[in-house]
C-alpha positions in Angstrom: 4.1 -42.1 4.1 4.7 -40.2 0.8 2.2 -38.0 -1.0 1.9 -36.9 -4.6 1.9 -33.1 -5.2 2.1 -30.9 -8.3 5.5 -29.6 -9.4 5.9 -26.5 -11.6 8.4 -27.0 -14.4 9.1 -23.3 -14.6 8.5 -23.2 -18.4 5.0 -22.0 -18.5 5.7 -18.3 -19.3 8.4 -19.0 -21.9 6.4 -21.6 -23.7 3.3 -19.3 -23.9 5.5 -16.5 -25.3 7.1 -18.7 -27.9 4.0 -20.2 -29.3 2.1 -16.9 -29.1 -0.8 -18.4 -27.2 -2.0 -16.9 -23.9 -4.3 -18.4 -21.3 -7.5 -16.4 -20.6 -6.0 -15.0 -17.4 -2.8 -13.9 -19.2 -4.8 -12.2 -22.0 -6.9 -10.4 -19.4 -3.7 -9.4 -17.6 -2.3 -7.9 -20.9 -5.6 -6.1 -21.4 -5.4 -4.8 -17.8 -2.0 -3.4 -18.2 -2.9 -1.8 -21.5 -5.8 -0.1 -19.9 -3.8 0.9 -16.9 -1.3 2.7 -19.3 -4.1 4.3 -21.3 -5.7 5.8 -18.1 -2.3 6.9 -16.7 -1.4 8.5 -20.1 -4.8 10.4 -20.1 -4.2 11.6 -16.5 -0.7 12.6 -17.4 -1.6 14.6 -20.5 -4.6 16.3 -18.8 -3.1 17.1 -15.4 0.7 17.1 -15.3 1.7 20.7 -16.0 4.9 22.7 -16.1 8.4 21.9 -17.2 10.5 18.8 -16.8 12.2 20.1 -13.6 9.3 22.2 -12.4 6.4 19.9 -12.9 3.2 19.8 -10.9 -0.1 17.9 -10.9 -3.3 19.9 -11.4 -5.9 19.3 -8.7 -8.9 19.1 -11.1 -9.5 18.7 -14.8 -12.7 19.6 -16.7 -13.5 16.9 -19.2 -15.7 19.3 -21.3 -13.6 22.5 -21.4 -10.1 20.8 -21.1 -9.1 23.3 -18.4 -7.1 22.3 -15.3 -6.8 24.1 -12.0 -4.4 24.4 -9.2 -1.4 22.3 -8.1 -2.5 19.4 -6.0 -1.3 18.7 -2.5 1.4 16.1 -1.9 -1.0 13.3 -1.0 -2.8 13.2 -4.4 0.6 13.7 -6.1 1.7 10.5 -4.5 -1.0 8.6 -6.3 0.8 9.4 -9.6 3.9 7.8 -8.2 1.9 4.8 -7.0 0.3 4.2 -10.5 3.7 4.3 -12.1 5.1 1.8 -9.6 2.2 -0.5 -10.2 2.5 -0.3 -14.0 6.2 -1.1 -13.8 5.6 -4.0 -11.5 3.0 -5.4 -13.9 5.2 -4.9 -16.9 7.9 -6.9 -15.1 5.5 -9.7 -14.5 4.5 -9.6 -18.1 8.0 -9.5 -19.5 8.2 -13.2 -20.5 4.6 -13.3 -21.7 4.7 -10.2 -23.8 8.3 -9.0 -24.2 7.3 -6.5 -26.9 4.9 -4.7 -24.6 7.6 -4.7 -21.9 10.3 -3.3 -24.3 7.9 -0.7 -25.7 6.8 0.8 -22.4 9.0 -0.1 -19.4 11.6 2.6 -19.9 8.9 5.2 -20.6 7.2 4.7 -17.2 10.5 4.3 -15.4 11.6 7.7 -16.7 8.3 9.3 -15.7 8.6 7.7 -12.3 12.0 9.3 -11.8 10.7 12.6 -12.9 7.8 12.4 -10.5 10.1 11.7 -7.6 12.5 14.4 -8.6 9.7 17.0 -8.6 8.6 16.0 -5.1 11.3 18.5 -4.0 8.7 21.3 -4.4 6.9 19.9 -1.4 10.0 19.5 0.8 11.0 21.9 3.6 13.1 21.9 6.7 12.3 22.6 10.4 13.1 21.6 13.9 10.9 19.2 15.9 10.7 18.5 19.6 9.1 15.1 19.9 8.2 12.8 22.8 11.8 11.7 23.4 14.0 13.9 21.1 14.5 17.6 21.5 14.8 20.2 18.8 16.0 17.9 16.0 16.1 19.1 12.4 14.1 17.3 9.8 13.5 17.8 6.0 10.1 16.4 5.2 7.1 17.0 2.9 4.5 19.7 3.3 0.8 19.4 2.4 0.9 22.2 -0.1 3.4 22.7 -2.9 5.9 25.6 -2.8 7.2 27.6 -5.8 10.8 26.8 -5.1 12.4 23.5 -4.5 13.1 22.7 -0.8 11.4 25.8 0.6 8.0 24.4 1.6 6.6 25.5 4.9 6.5 22.3 7.0 5.8 23.7 10.4 2.8 23.0 12.6 -0.1 21.5 10.8 1.5 22.0 7.4 3.0 18.6 7.5 1.3 15.4 8.6 2.7 12.0 9.2 0.4 10.0 6.9 1.7 12.0 3.9 5.2 10.8 4.8 3.9 7.2 5.1 2.4 7.1 1.7 5.6 8.5 0.2 7.8 6.0 2.1 5.7 3.2 0.8 6.1 4.3 -2.9 9.8 5.1 -2.5 10.4 1.6 -1.3 8.5 0.2 -4.4 10.5 2.6 -6.6 13.8 1.4 -5.0 12.9 -2.2 -5.8 12.2 -1.3 -9.4 15.2 0.9 -10.0 17.8 -0.2 -7.4 18.3 3.5 -6.6 19.7 3.6 -3.1 18.7 7.3 -2.8 15.0 6.1 -2.8 15.7 3.6 0.0 17.6 6.2 2.0 14.8 8.7 1.7 12.1 6.1 2.6 14.1 5.1 5.7 14.5 8.7 6.7 10.8 9.5 6.4 10.0 6.3 8.3 12.3 7.4 11.1 10.6 10.8 11.1 7.2 9.2 11.3 8.2 7.1 14.3 9.1 10.3 16.1 5.3 10.8 16.3 4.8 7.6 18.4 3.7 8.6 21.9 6.2 6.8 24.0 5.2 8.4 27.3 4.2 5.9 30.0 1.0 5.7 32.0 0.8 5.0 35.7 1.3 1.3 35.0 4.4 1.8 33.0 2.7 1.1 29.7 3.3 3.2 26.6 0.3 5.3 25.6 1.4 4.5 22.0 -0.1 5.7 18.7 1.2 8.2 16.2 -0.5 11.6 16.1 -1.9 12.8 12.8 1.1 15.2 12.6 3.4 17.1 14.8 0.8 19.9 15.0 -2.0 17.6 16.3 -2.7 15.6 19.4 -5.4 13.4 17.8 -4.4 9.9 16.8 -5.8 8.6 13.5 -6.0 5.3 11.8 -4.5 7.0 8.7 -1.4 8.1 10.7 -0.7 4.6 12.1 -1.6 1.6 9.9 -0.2 2.9 6.6 3.3 2.6 7.9 3.0 -1.1 8.9 3.5 -2.5 5.5 6.5 -0.3 4.7 8.1 -1.1 8.1 8.0 -4.8 7.2 9.4 -4.1 3.8 12.2 -2.1 5.3 12.9 -4.9 7.8 13.2 -7.3 4.9 15.6 -5.0 3.1 17.8 -4.3 6.1 18.0 -8.0 7.2 21.0 -8.4 4.9 22.7 -5.2 6.1 24.4 -4.0 9.2 22.6 -0.6 9.5 21.7 0.6 12.9 19.5 3.3 14.3 19.5 5.3 17.5 16.2 4.7 19.2 15.0 7.2 21.9 12.1 6.4 24.1 10.7 6.8 27.6 11.8 4.4 30.3 9.0 2.5 32.0 9.5 3.3 35.7 10.6 6.9 35.5 9.6 8.2 32.1 13.2 9.3 31.6 14.6 9.4 28.1 16.6 6.3 27.2 18.8 6.0 24.1 19.5 2.6 22.5 21.3 1.5 19.3 19.3 -1.2 17.4 19.7 -3.0 14.1 17.3 -1.3 11.6 15.8 -4.6 10.6 14.7 -5.4 14.2 13.7 -1.8 14.9 11.4 -1.6 12.0 9.8 -5.0 12.5 9.2 -4.4 16.2 7.4 -1.1 15.4 5.3 -2.7 12.7 4.0 -5.1 15.3 3.4 -2.4 18.0 1.6 -0.1 15.6 -0.6 -2.9 14.3 -1.6 -4.0 17.8 -2.1 -0.5 19.0 -4.6 0.2 16.2 -6.4 -3.1 16.6 -6.8 -2.4 20.3 -7.8 1.2 20.1 -9.6 1.7 16.8 -11.2 -1.6 15.7 -15.0 -1.6 15.7 -16.9 -4.7 16.8 -17.8 -5.2 13.1 -14.2 -5.7 12.2 -13.5 -2.4 10.4 -11.7 0.5 11.9 -12.7 3.9 13.3 -11.2 7.0 11.8 -9.5 8.5 14.9 -9.3 9.3 18.6 -9.9 13.0 19.2 -7.9 15.2 21.6 -7.5 18.9 22.6 -5.6 20.9 20.0 -2.9 22.5 22.1 0.6 21.1 21.7 2.4 21.1 25.0 6.2 21.2 25.1 8.1 21.2 28.4 11.8 21.2 28.9 12.4 20.6 25.2 10.1 17.6 24.8 6.6 17.1 23.7 4.2 16.1 26.4 1.5 13.4 26.3 -2.1 14.6 25.9 -5.0 12.2 26.6 -7.2 11.2 23.7 -10.8 10.3 23.8 -12.4 7.1 22.6 -12.6 6.1 18.9 -14.8 8.3 16.8 -15.4 9.6 13.3 -16.4 7.7 10.1 -15.3 4.4 8.8 -13.2 4.7 5.6 -12.2 1.8 3.5 -8.5 2.7 3.4 -8.1 2.5 7.2 -9.3 -1.1 7.0 -7.2 -1.8 3.9 -4.0 -0.7 5.5 -4.6 -3.1 8.4 -5.3 -6.0 6.0 -2.0 -5.2 4.2 -0.2 -5.0 7.5 -1.6 -8.3 8.7 -0.6 -10.0 5.4 3.0 -8.7 5.8 3.3 -9.6 9.4 1.9 -13.1 8.8 4.4 -13.5 6.0 7.4 -12.8 8.2 6.2 -14.2 11.6 4.1 -17.3 10.9 1.7 -16.0 13.6 -1.7 -17.5 12.8 -3.4 -14.6 14.6 -2.5 -12.4 11.7 -3.9 -14.8 9.2 -7.1 -15.0 11.2 -7.3 -11.2 11.1 -6.9 -11.3 7.3 -10.0 -13.4 7.0 -12.2 -11.5 9.5 -11.1 -8.0 8.4 -11.4 -8.8 4.7 -14.9 -10.1 5.2 -15.9 -7.1 7.3 -14.6 -4.7 4.6 -16.9 -6.2 2.0 -19.9 -6.0 4.3 -19.1 -2.4 5.3 -17.8 -0.7 2.2 -19.5 -2.4 -0.8 -23.0 -3.3 -2.0 -23.8 -6.3 -4.1 -25.1 -5.5 -7.6 -27.1 -8.5 -8.9 -27.0 -7.3 -12.6 -23.2 -7.3 -12.6 -22.8 -10.2 -10.2 -20.2 -8.1 -8.4 -19.7 -5.8 -5.4 -19.6 -2.1 -6.1 -17.5 -0.1 -3.6 -19.0 3.0 -2.0 -17.8 6.4 -3.3 -18.7 10.0 -3.2 -21.5 12.0 -4.8 -19.1 14.0 -7.0 -15.4 13.8 -7.9 -14.7 16.9 -5.8 -16.6 16.0 -2.7 -14.4 13.4 -1.1 -11.6 10.8 -1.4 -13.4 7.5 -1.3 -12.3 6.5 -4.8 -8.6 6.5 -3.7 -9.6 5.0 -0.3 -11.0 2.1 -2.3 -7.8 1.7 -4.2 -6.0 1.2 -0.9 -8.5 -1.5 0.0 -8.1 -3.2 -3.3 -4.4 -3.4 -3.1 -4.7 -4.9 0.4 -6.8 -7.7 -1.1 -3.9 -8.5 -3.5 -1.6 -8.6 -0.4 -4.0 -10.9 1.5 -5.0 -13.3 -1.3 -2.0 -15.7 -0.9 -2.4 -16.1 2.8 -6.1 -16.6 3.5 -8.6 -19.3 2.5 -11.4 -16.8 3.0 -13.0 -15.9 -0.3 -13.5 -12.2 0.5 -10.2 -11.0 -1.1 -10.9 -13.0 -4.2 -14.5 -11.7 -4.3 -13.3 -8.1 -3.8 -10.7 -8.4 -6.6 -13.0 -10.0 -9.1 -15.5 -7.2 -8.3 -13.0 -4.5 -9.0 -12.2 -6.2 -12.3 -15.8 -6.3 -13.3 -16.7 -2.7 -12.3 -13.5 -1.2 -13.9 -14.1 -3.1 -17.1 -17.7 -1.9 -17.2 -16.7 1.7 -16.7 -13.9 1.5 -19.3 -16.2 0.0 -21.9 -19.3 2.1 -21.2 -18.3 5.4 -19.6 -14.9 6.1 -21.1 -14.2 9.8 -21.7 -10.9 9.8 -23.6 -9.6 7.1 -21.3 -10.8 8.9 -18.1 -13.3 7.1 -15.9 -16.1 8.3 -13.6 -15.8 7.7 -9.9 -19.2 5.9 -10.0 -18.0 3.0 -12.2 -21.4 1.4 -12.9 -23.6 4.5 -13.0 -21.3 6.7 -15.0 -20.6 10.4 -15.0 -24.1 11.8 -14.4 -23.8 15.5 -14.1 -20.1 15.4 -13.3 -17.8 17.1 -15.8 -14.8 17.4 -13.5 -12.4 14.7 -12.5 -9.2 14.5 -10.5 -5.9 12.9 -11.6 -5.9 11.6 -8.0 -8.8 9.3 -9.0 -7.5 8.5 -12.5 -4.1 7.4 -11.3 -5.9 5.2 -8.7 -7.8 3.5 -11.5 -4.6 3.0 -13.4 -2.9 1.4 -10.4 -5.8 -0.9 -9.8 -5.8 -2.2 -13.3 -2.0 -2.8 -13.1 -2.3 -4.6 -9.8 -5.2 -6.8 -11.1 -2.8 -7.8 -13.9 -0.2 -8.9 -11.3 -2.9 -10.8 -9.3 -4.2 -12.6 -12.4 -0.8 -13.8 -13.4 -0.1 -15.1 -9.9 -3.4 -17.0 -10.0 -2.7 -18.3 -13.4 0.7 -19.6 -12.4 -0.9 -21.5 -9.5 -3.7 -23.0 -11.7 -1.7 -23.9 -14.8 -1.9 -27.6 -15.7 -0.3 -28.0 -19.1 3.3 -27.5 -17.9 2.9 -29.3 -14.5 4.4 -32.7 -13.9 4.1 -35.1 -10.9 6.7 -35.7 -8.2 6.7 -37.6 -4.9 7.3 -35.4 -1.8 7.9 -36.7 1.6 5.5 -35.7 4.4 8.4 -34.7 6.6 9.9 -32.1 4.1 9.8 -28.5 5.1 7.6 -26.0 3.3 8.6 -22.4 2.5 6.9 -19.5 0.8 8.4 -18.2 -2.4 9.8 -15.3 -0.3 11.7 -17.7 1.9 9.3 -17.7 4.9 9.3 -21.0 6.7 5.8 -22.4 7.1 6.3 -25.9 8.6 6.5 -29.5 7.7 4.3 -30.7 4.8 2.2 -33.0 7.0 1.4 -30.3 9.5 0.5 -27.5 7.1 -1.0 -29.1 4.0 -4.6 -28.9 5.0 -4.4 -25.2 6.2 -2.6 -23.7 3.2 -4.3 -21.4 0.7 -3.6 -22.5 -2.8 -0.3 -21.1 -4.0 3.2 -22.0 -5.2 5.5 -23.1 -2.4 9.1 -24.4 -2.0 9.2 -28.0 -0.8 12.7 -29.4 -0.6 14.3 -27.8 -3.6 11.3 -27.7 -5.8 8.4 -25.4 -6.5 5.1 -27.1 -5.9 1.4 -26.2 -5.9 -0.2 -26.8 -2.5 -3.4 -25.9 -0.8 -7.1 -25.6 -1.6 
């Protein structure tokens, strides 16, 4: 039996650019990227200080006096890199729709991205680490606070944490994809290898790994934020190294004796295996019955090193608060793992966790017909604004792979609330953290938050263009496709035969035979 499906001709973008007419979604995407750049520029001019090769990001900025204070820690600084990556990705997507916008701005943000990464060196330092299966190995990683001289940061003890390296690895991979700079890929891989040194590979009485990555080398507690953020970068690295012969020496504890074993593995396999293990560890240890994720598992503070190796220390049960980013990184991880494995359990998780995140971290505002995501009382009293950015980008990752409406609802809500703030509470292109309520008594903002808003607007532009491509009708023609033909995602992931998968696919563009077709509901 043969079925009729929709075939994309591939001329949608070029035809729109030629005739100068944009669809509503394309026009909104152009508006989004324009606003993303406006916010990023305002954050840059107000908070990026110093010289070209000695630049730092101020921690706070007073919107009334124009004064800025203090260099930020490395984590907020990473948000500036994130925003530039998102803007560049969006400009790439817009290149054929609005080539003038692309030509005017792409090089500017690429040069600023390179400058941001170069000045990361003020956070970098070198020390020796004894981990669970490696003794006294030298590492050059990133400290929490900034140093005054490149490469001299104090990274000992609690002055470096694994989650900071994870956020950096993620953005370095994105920067590599945008620039083809192999140095960025090498550094992202190096930081990822360092992070995996924090995985507790000691075995229990049943020969099972305790698992989990501690918050940092100076902590025994195991946190959601020091585990799930690396899942997505691990899958990305596995993708990149699948076409390369690179290997890694993996040291771990043997099941029966807890002796150290060394094994040489292909990087692509090593990274994908760890992505799965970390995902399942966090799901098993930190997922609440509601579907969202606890903050951490506490533990005594003393680091025990014996015979050159770090020893296992028991953790307690899950505890702490529920933060939106700890759930967002698991959504992103599930999306990537489903993309590369076809395991339906990951797709099921996408739906259940996305739905749980809306229930937990947002409230419905009838007047706006949108969800508003919970944030802090003031800009200086917490980090929920950026935490919500992590959740939002996970919705972008989840959208192609789930029929659940939560990701779409979350994204349209972010669009609505950002637009309301930009049009009603705009202070020289800086936005308040309470997008609907406005600034209130707040006069201080953080570049950390502003770069998050810029990134969100840019990612919404990418998402809208993807949706528009799926829903376009004027440049779509008909073709007969056999039920027995194989279906692949645009990234090359095999999904199954058309007859077996048609009814379960989320609406998207797929490869069937040698053609791009729109399938799904």
